[in-house]
N, C-alpha and C positions, 0 to 999 in steps of 0.2 A: 391181623391183630394189631400191625404196627399203624395200618391205616386208622383205627380206632384209637389208637393212643394219638396220634397227631392230632385228630379233631378233638379229643378231650384236652389235650395240651393247648391247641390253640384257643378254645373256647375258655379254659382257666385262664391264660394269659391275658385276656381281655379285659379281666376286671379292673387292674390297674389303670388302664386308659379311661375308663367308664367313672371310675373313682376321682380321676384328676380333673376330667371335664366338668363332672357335677360339684367338684369342690371349686374350680376356675370360676365358675358361673355366679357363685355365691361368695365368693374371697372378696373384702372391702377392697377398694383401691390402695395400693402400697402395701398390701398384706400378702402378695402372690409368694414371696420367698420364705415367710412364715407359714405359709399354707403348704408349700410344696415340702418343706422341711418336715412338716407334722405327718404329711402322707407318707413321706420315705420311711420315718420313724415307725409308723404303722406297719407298713409292709416290710419292713425288715423284721419287725417283731412277729408277724405272722409267718414269714420265710424260716422263723428260727423254732417258733413253737409248733407249727403245722407238722412237720416231719416227726417231731418227738412225739406228738398227741397220737398222730396216725400208727406209729410205731406201739404204742400202747395199745390201742384198739386194736389193730391187727396181732397182737399176743394175746389177745382173750380167745375165746372160743370160735370168733368169726373167724381168724386165719386171714387169709391173703384176701377173702371177701370183705373184711374190715376195711382196708383202704378204700373200697367204692361204698360201702356203708358210709364211712367217715365223710368222703366228698359230698355225697347224697345229702348227709345231715347238714353240711356245712352250706351247700347250694340252698336248700330249704330254709335254712336261717337266712341267708342273703334275701331271697325272694321276699320272705315276710318282713325283714327289715326296710326293704326297698318300696314293698306296698305300703306299708304304715307311713312311710315318710311321704310318699306320693300323696295320701290322703290326707297327712296333716299340714303338709307345707305348699304353700301358693308357688306357682312356677315363675321363675325369675322375668321380669319384664325385659320382653327383647330390645327395647332401647336401652336398659342400663348394661347390655353386653356390649363389648367392643368388637370392632369388625375383625375378621380373622386376617394374620399376617403371616406370609411365612417367613420363618427366621430359621437359618440353617445351624445345625448341631456343631458348633465349633468353640473356640476360645473366648474369653471374654474381652477382646479385642472388639469383637462382633458390634458391641455396644456402641462403638464410634460410628459404624454406619447403619444401624438400626433404625428405622424412622421413629420408632415408638420411644425411643430412649431420649432423656431429655439432655443428653450430651452429644446427640448426633448433630453433623453438620447442617448448617441451614441453606447452603448454596448448591447449585449442581456440580460446580466446579470443582468442589472441595477433593482433597486426598485423604486416604487412609493414613494410620501411624507407617505404613511401610512404603508412602510414596505414591501407591497407586491410584489413579483417578477414581472416585465414585461413579456408578453407572448415572 
């Protein structure tokens, strides 16, 4: 049972990463922060409303099986939405996408050394705000 719960949890948690990837491919240049803020708000609203709706569904005649019926209905709705979107929207031009760059999860001071940043030093011998040499 724990193995099934782990597989279900791992599958359901992947939706956020897929949503971010699709949105990032279509976000206009300079709108990444607004796009990410919007996705976080939608995710938070879903995290708030989802358990409440699941509780209501489980309190009906379905009982605890209602949780899985609710999850299945949500996944069917997501599948229909994605297939509809795929049929109606042209794929993103590969040349319009920027190359993948590794950026560590750290404080905002990383913008000083991130090569994608307009504030990044241009010389290889530069130092960070802490005085450490850049690689």
